[in-house]
C-alpha positions in Angstrom: -78.7 -5.3 30.9 -81.1 -6.4 33.6 -81.2 -10.0 34.6 -84.0 -12.1 36.0 -82.4 -11.9 39.4 -82.0 -8.2 39.3 -85.5 -7.7 38.1 -86.9 -9.7 41.0 -84.7 -7.8 43.4 -86.1 -4.5 42.1 -89.6 -5.8 43.0 -88.8 -6.3 46.7 -91.0 -4.2 48.8 -93.3 -3.4 45.9 -95.2 -6.7 45.6 -94.9 -10.2 47.2 -92.2 -12.6 45.9 -94.8 -14.9 44.4 -96.5 -11.9 42.6 -93.2 -10.6 41.3 -92.3 -14.1 39.8 -95.8 -14.3 38.2 -95.5 -10.8 36.7 -92.0 -11.3 35.5 -92.7 -14.7 34.0 -95.7 -13.3 32.2 -93.6 -10.4 31.0 -91.0 -12.6 29.4 -93.5 -15.3 28.4 -91.8 -18.0 30.3 -93.0 -20.4 33.0 -92.2 -19.4 36.6 -89.8 -22.3 36.9 -87.7 -20.7 34.2 -86.9 -17.8 36.6 -85.5 -20.1 39.2 -83.4 -22.1 36.7 -82.1 -19.1 34.8 -81.5 -16.1 37.2 -78.9 -14.9 34.7 -81.3 -14.5 31.8 -81.2 -11.0 30.4 -84.3 -9.0 29.8 -84.7 -6.7 26.8 -85.3 -3.0 27.4 -88.9 -3.5 26.3 -89.4 -6.3 28.9 -87.8 -4.2 31.7 -90.2 -1.3 30.9 -93.2 -3.7 30.7 -92.3 -5.4 34.0 -91.9 -2.0 35.8 -95.4 -1.0 34.4 -96.8 -4.2 35.8 -95.3 -3.5 39.2 -96.7 0.0 39.2 -100.2 -1.3 38.4 -100.0 -3.9 41.1 -98.8 -1.2 43.6 -101.8 0.9 42.7 -104.1 -2.0 43.8 -105.0 -3.5 40.4 -105.5 -7.2 40.9 -102.7 -9.4 39.6 -105.1 -11.6 37.5 -106.2 -8.5 35.5 -102.5 -7.6 34.9 -101.5 -11.0 33.7 -104.9 -11.8 32.2 -105.5 -15.2 33.8 -106.8 -16.7 37.1 -106.7 -20.4 37.9 -110.1 -22.0 38.7 -110.6 -25.8 39.2 -107.0 -26.3 38.0 -107.4 -24.4 34.7 -106.1 -21.0 33.8 -109.1 -18.9 32.8 -108.7 -15.6 30.9 -110.1 -12.7 32.8 -110.5 -9.0 32.0 -112.1 -6.0 34.0 -115.3 -7.0 32.2 -115.5 -10.1 34.4 -115.2 -11.0 38.1 -112.0 -12.8 39.1 -112.9 -16.4 39.9 -112.5 -17.2 43.6 -111.6 -20.5 45.3 -114.9 -20.4 47.3 -116.9 -20.8 44.0 -115.3 -24.2 43.5 -117.6 -25.4 46.2 -120.4 -24.7 43.7 -118.7 -26.9 41.2 -118.5 -29.8 43.7 -122.2 -29.5 44.5 -123.2 -29.2 40.8 -121.2 -32.3 39.7 -122.5 -34.3 42.6 -126.1 -33.4 41.6 -125.5 -34.2 37.9 -123.7 -37.5 38.2 -126.8 -39.7 38.1 -128.7 -37.8 35.5 -128.9 -38.7 31.8 -128.1 -35.8 29.4 -129.0 -33.1 32.0 -129.7 -29.6 30.9 -127.7 -27.0 32.8 -128.0 -23.2 32.9 -125.3 -20.8 34.3 -126.9 -17.4 35.0 -124.5 -14.4 35.0 -121.6 -16.5 33.6 -118.9 -13.7 33.6 -115.6 -15.4 32.6 -117.5 -18.6 32.0 -115.5 -20.5 34.6 -118.6 -22.3 36.1 -120.2 -23.3 32.8 -117.0 -24.3 31.1 -115.9 -26.4 34.1 -119.2 -28.2 34.3 -119.2 -28.8 30.5 -115.7 -30.3 30.7 -116.1 -32.4 33.9 -119.6 -33.6 33.0 -119.5 -34.2 29.2 -123.0 -35.7 29.2 -124.5 -32.3 30.3 -126.0 -29.8 27.8 -124.8 -26.5 29.1 -126.1 -23.0 28.5 -124.6 -19.8 29.9 -125.9 -16.3 29.8 -124.8 -12.8 30.8 -126.2 -9.3 30.1 -122.7 -8.0 29.4 -121.5 -8.4 25.8 -117.9 -7.9 26.9 -118.2 -10.7 29.5 -119.7 -13.0 26.9 -116.7 -12.4 24.6 -114.4 -13.5 27.4 -116.5 -16.5 28.3 -116.7 -17.7 24.7 -113.0 -17.4 24.4 -112.4 -19.5 27.5 -114.8 -22.2 26.2 -113.0 -22.3 22.9 -109.6 -22.4 24.5 -110.6 -25.5 26.6 -112.7 -27.1 24.0 -115.9 -26.9 26.1 -119.3 -27.2 24.5 -121.3 -24.4 25.9 -124.2 -22.4 24.3 -123.8 -18.7 25.2 -126.8 -16.3 25.2 -127.0 -12.6 25.9 -129.7 -12.4 28.6 -130.6 -10.5 31.8 -131.2 -13.6 34.0 -134.0 -15.6 32.5 -135.3 -13.0 30.0 -134.1 -14.8 26.9 -135.2 -18.3 27.9 -139.0 -18.0 27.7 -140.4 -21.5 28.5 -137.0 -23.3 28.6 -136.6 -25.8 31.4 -133.4 -27.2 33.0 -132.4 -29.9 35.4 -129.9 -27.6 37.1 -129.5 -23.9 37.3 -126.3 -22.4 38.8 -125.3 -18.9 39.6 -122.8 -16.7 41.3 -124.9 -13.5 41.3 -124.2 -10.1 42.7 -124.8 -10.2 46.5 -122.9 -7.4 48.1 -124.7 -4.5 49.8 -124.5 -1.2 47.8 -122.7 0.6 50.7 -120.5 -2.3 51.9 -117.1 -1.1 53.0 -115.4 -4.0 51.3 -116.2 -2.6 47.9 -113.2 -0.3 48.1 -110.9 -3.3 47.8 -112.9 -4.5 44.8 -112.9 -1.2 42.9 -111.2 -2.7 39.8 -114.0 -5.3 39.3 -117.3 -4.6 37.5 -119.7 -3.1 40.1 -122.7 -4.6 38.3 -121.4 -8.1 39.1 -120.9 -7.2 42.7 -123.7 -5.2 44.2 -127.5 -5.9 44.4 -129.6 -3.4 46.3 -129.4 -2.1 49.8 -129.2 -5.6 51.4 -127.4 -7.3 48.5 -130.2 -9.7 47.8 -132.3 -8.1 45.0 -131.0 -10.4 42.3 -131.2 -13.5 44.4 -134.9 -12.7 45.0 -135.4 -12.6 41.2 -133.6 -15.9 40.8 -135.7 -17.5 43.6 -139.0 -16.2 42.2 -138.3 -17.1 38.5 -136.3 -20.4 38.8 -139.3 -22.7 39.5 -140.7 -21.8 36.1 -137.5 -22.9 34.4 -136.8 -26.1 36.3 -137.8 -29.6 35.4 -139.5 -31.9 38.0 -137.1 -32.4 40.9 -134.8 -29.8 39.3 -132.4 -27.8 41.5 -130.8 -24.4 41.7 -127.4 -23.7 43.3 -126.7 -20.1 44.2 -123.6 -18.5 45.8 -124.2 -15.9 48.5 -122.3 -13.9 51.1 -120.9 -15.5 54.3 -123.5 -13.7 56.4 -126.5 -14.3 54.2 -127.1 -18.0 54.6 -130.3 -17.9 56.6 -131.8 -15.0 54.7 -131.2 -16.6 51.3 -132.5 -20.0 52.5 -135.7 -18.2 53.7 -136.1 -16.5 50.3 -136.0 -19.8 48.4 -138.3 -21.5 50.9 -140.8 -18.7 50.3 -141.0 -19.4 46.6 -142.0 -23.0 46.8 -138.9 -25.1 46.9 -139.4 -28.4 48.7 -135.8 -28.8 49.9 -133.5 -26.0 50.8 -130.1 -26.4 52.4 -127.0 -24.3 53.0 -123.5 -25.5 52.1 -120.3 -24.2 53.6 -117.2 -23.2 51.7 -113.5 -24.1 52.2 -113.3 -21.6 55.1 -116.3 -23.1 56.8 -118.5 -20.1 55.9 -122.1 -20.5 54.7 -121.6 -20.0 50.9 -124.3 -21.8 48.8 -128.0 -22.2 48.8 -129.1 -25.5 47.2 -132.8 -25.6 46.5 -134.8 -28.4 44.9 -138.4 -28.5 43.7 
């Protein structure tokens, strides 16, 4: 029989220690702390086989969140699949800005464009209960994941299948948020992201095609003094700000992320 200690030893050199613990804990459906407290715990043959399969997938470059099916965001474990992007810590900066904008508004209407796993919409709905939150995505598979996350956390979010604003006609919102595709089509970093949905990553030769659409159409869907917060690449701050200024926004500012890189464009009518 293979014990927890032996299983973790077999993972040495294949994945990091923390990744091995996460994969093994997921395999045996126990918290990671269990592995530390019970190194003598015996795995079944099925668990040994499943753990080895997880290690092989990780060695092949598949992201750990896809293997275990979850990724933490804003302190909550969100379900993710290859149909959705894996939530990143930098996007939590968007949450901070959104909550700050909403705090003094009564029953604000919020729209999350390209919701993916739903992590942004669900977090806003939970941390700002007075907000009426809508979220859309053009991917049916992504919406299934997002709806599941909302249900799991008890978040009140209205989900709509839509390619950006196409399903919202004359609807207006106090705040629009989005983490759209913003990587250049031929960016060398795409190789490291090969397991994630390409349609949620790239946007034209300069990576800004979708952001241009959002900047052009957002004014028609914002209430007076409404705002849009859009995530962008670390080297796109000035370009994105210029795009939003060109479409009539009165106030445009760039916000830096946890690594001190330009990460958000906050534009207000």
